MILOMAR-375568 format. One record per residue (C-alpha): residue in one letter; x, z, y; residue number from 1. Coordinates in steps of 0.2 Angstrom, whole numbers, plus 5000, padded with zeros to 4 digits. Example, Ala and Ser with C-alpha at 12.3 -4.5 7.8 and 13.67 -1.06 7.14 Angstrom:
<rs>
<resn A c1 5062 c3 5039 c2 4978 resi 1>
<resn S c1 5068 c3 5036 c2 4995 resi 2>
</rs>
This chain:
<rs>
<resn M c1 5000 c3 5000 c2 5000 resi 1>
<resn N c1 5006 c3 4996 c2 5017 resi 2>
<resn E c1 5007 c3 5009 c2 5031 resi 3>
<resn K c1 4991 c3 5002 c2 5039 resi 4>
<resn E c1 4981 c3 5005 c2 5023 resi 5>
<resn M c1 4986 c3 5024 c2 5024 resi 6>
<resn E c1 4978 c3 5026 c2 5041 resi 7>
<resn R c1 4963 c3 5037 c2 5042 resi 8>
<resn Y c1 4948 c3 5034 c2 5054 resi 9>
<resn Y c1 4936 c3 5048 c2 5059 resi 10>
<resn T c1 4919 c3 5051 c2 5065 resi 11>
<resn E c1 4912 c3 5064 c2 5078 resi 12>
<resn E c1 4903 c3 5072 c2 5063 resi 13>
<resn H c1 4920 c3 5076 c2 5054 resi 14>
<resn E c1 4920 c3 5063 c2 5041 resi 15>
<resn W c1 4936 c3 5053 c2 5037 resi 16>
<resn V c1 4938 c3 5035 c2 5031 resi 17>
<resn M c1 4954 c3 5029 c2 5023 resi 18>
<resn P c1 4957 c3 5011 c2 5018 resi 19>
<resn I c1 4963 c3 5009 c2 5000 resi 20>
<resn G c1 4965 c3 4991 c2 4999 resi 21>
<resn D c1 4954 c3 4975 c2 4996 resi 22>
<resn E c1 4942 c3 4980 c2 5009 resi 23>
<resn K c1 4938 c3 4997 c2 5000 resi 24>
<resn V c1 4938 c3 5014 c2 5008 resi 25>
<resn R c1 4938 c3 5032 c2 5002 resi 26>
<resn I c1 4927 c3 5044 c2 5012 resi 27>
<resn G c1 4927 c3 5063 c2 5014 resi 28>
<resn I c1 4925 c3 5077 c2 5026 resi 29>
<resn T c1 4939 c3 5083 c2 5037 resi 30>
<resn D c1 4949 c3 5100 c2 5036 resi 31>
<resn Y c1 4940 c3 5105 c2 5052 resi 32>
<resn A c1 4923 c3 5102 c2 5043 resi 33>
<resn A c1 4928 c3 5111 c2 5027 resi 34>
<resn K c1 4934 c3 5126 c2 5037 resi 35>
<resn A c1 4918 c3 5127 c2 5047 resi 36>
<resn L c1 4908 c3 5126 c2 5031 resi 37>
<resn G c1 4917 c3 5140 c2 5022 resi 38>
<resn D c1 4917 c3 5141 c2 5003 resi 39>
<resn V c1 4909 c3 5125 c2 4996 resi 40>
<resn V c1 4898 c3 5129 c2 4981 resi 41>
<resn Y c1 4889 c3 5113 c2 4978 resi 42>
<resn V c1 4891 c3 5094 c2 4982 resi 43>
<resn E c1 4878 c3 5081 c2 4981 resi 44>
<resn L c1 4885 c3 5063 c2 4981 resi 45>
<resn P c1 4876 c3 5046 c2 4982 resi 46>
<resn E c1 4872 c3 5035 c2 4968 resi 47>
<resn T c1 4885 c3 5022 c2 4963 resi 48>
<resn A c1 4880 c3 5004 c2 4967 resi 49>
<resn S c1 4869 c3 5009 c2 4981 resi 50>
<resn H c1 4871 c3 5001 c2 4998 resi 51>
<resn V c1 4873 c3 5011 c2 5014 resi 52>
<resn S c1 4874 c3 5008 c2 5032 resi 53>
<resn P c1 4881 c3 5018 c2 5046 resi 54>
<resn G c1 4871 c3 5034 c2 5049 resi 55>
<resn D c1 4863 c3 5034 c2 5031 resi 56>
<resn E c1 4864 c3 5051 c2 5022 resi 57>
<resn I c1 4876 c3 5049 c2 5008 resi 58>
<resn G c1 4877 c3 5067 c2 5002 resi 59>
<resn T c1 4876 c3 5085 c2 5005 resi 60>
<resn V c1 4889 c3 5099 c2 5005 resi 61>
<resn E c1 4882 c3 5117 c2 5002 resi 62>
<resn S c1 4893 c3 5132 c2 5006 resi 63>
<resn T c1 4891 c3 5151 c2 5006 resi 64>
<resn K c1 4887 c3 5149 c2 5025 resi 65>
<resn S c1 4876 c3 5133 c2 5026 resi 66>
<resn A c1 4872 c3 5116 c2 5020 resi 67>
<resn S c1 4879 c3 5100 c2 5029 resi 68>
<resn V c1 4873 c3 5082 c2 5027 resi 69>
<resn I c1 4887 c3 5069 c2 5025 resi 70>
<resn F c1 4883 c3 5052 c2 5034 resi 71>
<resn A c1 4890 c3 5035 c2 5030 resi 72>
<resn P c1 4902 c3 5031 c2 5043 resi 73>
<resn I c1 4902 c3 5012 c2 5038 resi 74>
<resn S c1 4891 c3 5000 c2 5029 resi 75>
<resn G c1 4895 c3 4994 c2 5011 resi 76>
<resn K c1 4892 c3 4997 c2 4992 resi 77>
<resn I c1 4896 c3 5014 c2 4984 resi 78>
<resn L c1 4909 c3 5010 c2 4971 resi 79>
<resn S c1 4912 c3 5027 c2 4964 resi 80>
<resn V c1 4910 c3 5045 c2 4968 resi 81>
<resn N c1 4922 c3 5060 c2 4965 resi 82>
<resn E c1 4914 c3 5067 c2 4949 resi 83>
<resn E c1 4926 c3 5081 c2 4949 resi 84>
<resn L c1 4917 c3 5089 c2 4963 resi 85>
<resn E c1 4902 c3 5092 c2 4951 resi 86>
<resn D c1 4911 c3 5105 c2 4942 resi 87>
<resn A c1 4924 c3 5110 c2 4955 resi 88>
<resn P c1 4916 c3 5109 c2 4972 resi 89>
<resn E c1 4930 c3 5120 c2 4979 resi 90>
<resn L c1 4941 c3 5105 c2 4979 resi 91>
<resn V c1 4933 c3 5101 c2 4996 resi 92>
<resn N c1 4940 c3 5117 c2 5003 resi 93>
<resn E c1 4957 c3 5116 c2 4994 resi 94>
<resn G c1 4961 c3 5097 c2 4998 resi 95>
<resn P c1 4947 c3 5089 c2 5009 resi 96>
<resn L c1 4959 c3 5075 c2 5014 resi 97>
<resn N c1 4965 c3 5072 c2 4996 resi 98>
<resn E c1 4957 c3 5078 c2 4979 resi 99>
<resn G c1 4941 c3 5084 c2 4989 resi 100>
<resn W c1 4936 c3 5066 c2 4993 resi 101>
<resn M c1 4918 c3 5061 c2 4991 resi 102>
<resn T c1 4915 c3 5042 c2 4988 resi 103>
<resn E c1 4923 c3 5025 c2 4988 resi 104>
<resn V c1 4914 c3 5011 c2 4996 resi 105>
<resn Q c1 4917 c3 4992 c2 4996 resi 106>
<resn L c1 4915 c3 4987 c2 5015 resi 107>
<resn S c1 4902 c3 4975 c2 5020 resi 108>
<resn D c1 4909 c3 4973 c2 5037 resi 109>
<resn P c1 4928 c3 4979 c2 5039 resi 110>
<resn S c1 4926 c3 4977 c2 5058 resi 111>
<resn E c1 4916 c3 4993 c2 5058 resi 112>
<resn L c1 4932 c3 5003 c2 5056 resi 113>
<resn A c1 4936 c3 4999 c2 5074 resi 114>
<resn D c1 4920 c3 5009 c2 5079 resi 115>
<resn L c1 4928 c3 5025 c2 5072 resi 116>
<resn L c1 4940 c3 5037 c2 5080 resi 117>
<resn T c1 4958 c3 5035 c2 5078 resi 118>
<resn Q c1 4969 c3 5050 c2 5072 resi 119>
<resn E c1 4974 c3 5054 c2 5090 resi 120>
<resn E c1 4956 c3 5053 c2 5096 resi 121>
<resn Y c1 4950 c3 5064 c2 5082 resi 122>
<resn T c1 4964 c3 5077 c2 5086 resi 123>
<resn Q c1 4958 c3 5077 c2 5104 resi 124>
<resn L c1 4940 c3 5080 c2 5099 resi 125>
<resn V c1 4945 c3 5095 c2 5087 resi 126>
<resn E c1 4956 c3 5102 c2 5101 resi 127>
<resn K c1 4941 c3 5101 c2 5113 resi 128>
<resn L c1 4929 c3 5109 c2 5100 resi 129>
<resn E c1 4942 c3 5123 c2 5097 resi 130>
<resn D c1 4944 c3 5127 c2 5115 resi 131>
<resn E c1 4925 c3 5128 c2 5117 resi 132>
<resn E c1 4924 c3 5140 c2 5103 resi 133>
<resn E c1 4938 c3 5151 c2 5110 resi 134>
<resn D c1 4929 c3 5151 c2 5127 resi 135>
<resn N c1 4913 c3 5156 c2 5119 resi 136>
<resn E c1 4921 c3 5170 c2 5110 resi 137>
<resn E c1 4929 c3 5177 c2 5126 resi 138>
<resn E c1 4912 c3 5178 c2 5134 resi 139>
</rs>
């Protein structure tokens, strides 16, 4: 894989998208989202072969604190899901950017990646959110 394929893209809802070659991507939630959720106890993933569009619900992550819906950041066909999460949902907490991935999708429109946040833009978003959290704690 070339360096470009190892890039990740992000959404404001804290999902990540990583190109894995042949116009396929892997999708998961960010470290920030995993920490905010707390201990993940259940993950519901989409059906393989289903088609998704940006904003479609593709799963749910339940934790000891709350439940959070996972949205499709791009359009395409669900190729596979991370079946390990069925028996080991804690992988989302242990490695949200690696073994805690959720699904793989065949892109129907690779240009949609340009609509997502870059690593730098996402880092700025998280820093802003963390600053706001600190400000709220001080009040």
